[in-house]
C-alpha positions as CSV (number, residue, x, y, z in Angstrom):
1,X,-10.3,-8.8,-30.6
2,X,-8.3,-8.1,-33.7
3,X,-8.2,-10.9,-36.2
4,X,-4.7,-11.7,-37.6
5,X,-3.1,-14.8,-39.2
6,X,-2.0,-15.7,-35.7
7,X,-5.6,-15.9,-34.4
8,X,-6.2,-19.4,-33.1
9,X,-8.9,-21.7,-34.4
10,X,-10.6,-21.5,-31.0
11,X,-10.6,-17.7,-31.1
12,X,-11.9,-17.7,-34.7
13,X,-14.8,-20.1,-33.7
14,X,-15.6,-17.8,-30.8
15,X,-15.7,-14.7,-33.0
16,X,-17.8,-16.5,-35.6
17,X,-20.3,-18.1,-33.4
18,X,-22.9,-15.3,-33.6
19,X,-25.8,-16.6,-35.7
20,X,-29.0,-14.7,-36.2
21,X,-30.6,-17.9,-37.7
22,X,-31.6,-16.1,-40.9
23,X,-30.2,-18.9,-43.1
24,X,-28.9,-16.1,-45.4
25,X,-25.3,-17.3,-45.3
26,X,-26.3,-20.8,-46.4
27,X,-28.8,-19.9,-49.2
28,X,-26.2,-19.4,-51.9
29,X,-23.6,-22.1,-51.4
30,X,-22.5,-25.0,-49.3
31,X,-19.6,-24.6,-46.8
32,X,-16.1,-25.8,-47.2
33,X,-15.3,-29.1,-45.6
34,X,-11.8,-30.0,-44.5
35,X,-10.6,-33.6,-44.2
36,X,-10.7,-33.3,-40.4
37,X,-14.4,-32.3,-40.5
38,X,-15.4,-35.5,-42.4
39,X,-15.2,-38.1,-39.6
40,X,-17.3,-35.9,-37.2
41,X,-20.0,-35.1,-39.7
42,X,-20.2,-38.6,-41.2
43,X,-20.5,-40.2,-37.7
44,X,-23.3,-37.7,-36.9
45,X,-25.1,-38.7,-40.0
46,X,-24.4,-42.4,-39.3
47,X,-22.6,-42.9,-42.6
48,X,-19.2,-44.0,-43.7
49,X,-16.8,-41.3,-44.6
50,X,-16.8,-42.5,-48.2
51,X,-20.6,-42.5,-48.3
52,X,-20.6,-39.0,-46.9
53,X,-18.2,-37.8,-49.6
54,X,-20.1,-39.5,-52.4
55,X,-23.5,-38.1,-51.4
56,X,-22.8,-34.7,-49.9
57,X,-19.5,-33.4,-51.1
58,X,-17.8,-32.1,-54.3
59,X,-14.2,-31.1,-54.7
60,X,-13.5,-27.3,-54.5
61,X,-10.3,-25.5,-55.5
62,X,-9.2,-22.1,-54.4
63,X,-5.7,-20.7,-54.6
64,X,-4.5,-23.9,-56.3
65,X,-5.5,-26.0,-53.3
66,X,-8.4,-28.5,-53.2
67,X,-10.7,-29.3,-50.3
68,X,-14.4,-30.3,-50.3
69,X,-17.6,-28.3,-50.5
70,X,-21.0,-29.3,-49.3
71,X,-23.5,-29.9,-52.2
72,X,-26.3,-27.5,-52.7
73,X,-30.0,-28.2,-53.3
74,X,-30.8,-28.2,-57.0
75,X,-32.4,-25.0,-58.3
76,X,-32.8,-23.4,-61.7
77,X,-30.0,-20.9,-60.8
78,X,-26.2,-21.2,-60.8
79,X,-26.3,-21.3,-57.0
80,X,-28.4,-22.9,-54.4
81,X,-28.9,-23.4,-50.7
82,X,-26.6,-25.8,-48.7
83,X,-27.9,-29.3,-48.7
84,X,-28.2,-29.2,-44.9
85,X,-30.2,-25.9,-44.8
86,X,-33.6,-26.8,-43.4
87,X,-36.2,-24.0,-42.6
88,X,-33.3,-21.5,-42.4
89,X,-31.5,-23.6,-39.9
90,X,-28.4,-25.9,-40.3
91,X,-29.5,-29.5,-39.8
92,X,-25.9,-30.4,-38.8
93,X,-25.3,-27.4,-36.6
94,X,-23.7,-29.4,-33.8
95,X,-21.1,-30.8,-36.1
96,X,-20.9,-28.3,-38.9
97,X,-17.6,-27.7,-40.7
98,X,-15.0,-25.3,-39.3
99,X,-15.6,-23.0,-42.3
100,X,-19.3,-22.7,-41.3
101,X,-18.3,-22.1,-37.7
102,X,-16.0,-19.2,-38.3
103,X,-17.2,-17.0,-41.0
104,X,-20.6,-17.4,-42.4
105,X,-23.0,-16.0,-39.8
106,X,-21.4,-13.1,-38.1
107,X,-21.3,-9.4,-39.1
108,X,-20.0,-8.6,-42.5
109,X,-16.6,-7.1,-41.5
110,X,-15.8,-9.8,-39.0
111,X,-17.1,-12.5,-41.4
112,X,-14.9,-11.2,-44.2
113,X,-11.8,-11.2,-41.9
114,X,-12.6,-14.7,-40.7
115,X,-12.9,-16.0,-44.3
116,X,-9.5,-14.4,-45.0
117,X,-8.2,-16.2,-41.9
118,X,-9.7,-19.5,-43.1
119,X,-8.3,-19.1,-46.6
120,X,-4.8,-18.3,-45.3
121,X,-4.8,-21.3,-43.0
122,X,-6.5,-23.8,-45.3
123,X,-6.2,-22.7,-49.0
124,X,-3.1,-20.6,-49.4
125,X,-0.1,-22.8,-49.7
126,X,3.1,-20.9,-48.9
127,X,5.2,-23.5,-50.8
128,X,3.1,-23.2,-54.0
129,X,3.9,-20.2,-56.2
130,X,0.6,-20.6,-58.1
131,X,-1.3,-20.5,-54.8
132,X,0.5,-17.4,-53.7
133,X,0.1,-15.6,-57.0
134,X,-3.7,-16.3,-57.0
135,X,-3.9,-15.1,-53.4
136,X,-2.0,-11.9,-54.3
137,X,-4.2,-11.2,-57.3
138,X,-7.5,-11.9,-55.5
139,X,-6.6,-9.6,-52.6
140,X,-4.8,-6.9,-54.5
141,X,-7.0,-3.9,-53.5
142,X,-8.6,-5.3,-50.4
143,X,-8.1,-4.5,-46.7
144,X,-6.5,-7.6,-45.3
145,X,-6.1,-9.0,-41.8
146,X,-2.6,-8.4,-40.3
147,X,-0.1,-10.8,-41.7
148,X,-2.2,-11.9,-44.7
149,X,-0.7,-9.6,-47.4
150,X,1.5,-11.5,-49.8
151,X,4.5,-9.3,-48.9
152,X,4.0,-10.2,-45.2
153,X,4.0,-13.9,-46.1
154,X,7.3,-13.9,-48.1
155,X,10.7,-12.3,-48.2
156,X,11.1,-9.6,-50.9
157,X,13.3,-12.0,-52.9
158,X,10.6,-14.7,-52.8
159,X,7.9,-12.2,-53.6
160,X,9.7,-10.9,-56.7
161,X,10.6,-14.4,-57.9
162,X,6.9,-15.6,-57.6
163,X,5.3,-12.5,-59.0
164,X,7.6,-12.2,-62.0
165,X,7.0,-15.9,-62.7
166,X,10.7,-16.8,-62.1
167,X,9.2,-19.4,-59.7
168,X,6.5,-21.1,-61.8
169,X,5.5,-24.3,-60.0
170,X,5.2,-26.0,-56.7
171,X,8.6,-26.4,-55.1
172,X,9.0,-26.8,-51.4
173,X,11.5,-24.6,-49.6
174,X,13.6,-27.7,-49.0
175,X,13.7,-28.4,-52.8
176,X,14.7,-24.8,-53.4
177,X,17.4,-25.0,-50.7
178,X,18.8,-28.2,-52.2
179,X,18.8,-26.7,-55.7
180,X,20.7,-23.6,-54.6
181,X,23.3,-25.8,-52.9
182,X,23.7,-27.9,-56.0
183,X,24.3,-24.8,-58.1
184,X,27.2,-23.7,-55.8
């Protein structure tokens, strides 16, 4: 199956479910946790959502959008294994975050494509010029999944305004529309 921005979450989970149980994908970082992952994981751990956030999560920003990331075990290095990695296995495997389900354990090419899919759906904000510029710069010379290139996400006019910094900050399309009508 070809991964595109139109791939459904169910299809992404199916493609990402291959796990060789090496623990490699979890040895250098914790996974991204979305707000919708929190109730499921905190219930599994028999904790409140606030307790789970306090003990196991930190905020993490990519492409000017903030979500949560699982803490890592303390090491003397700038990285470490996920707090839930135990003997190369995920101790919350049954309820692990979507990010961990889709792109951390499958073959490198598919994994990279699924991480792009995840970023497009959960970090890249189409209404935020900063988010779009950061996405464009980080993917400049990379092979992207269909529909993920900045020029596929925007009209040429929007692309030019954002990339030349005419559009500097977060304005929703509705605000832009209202502004253009006020100018007329």
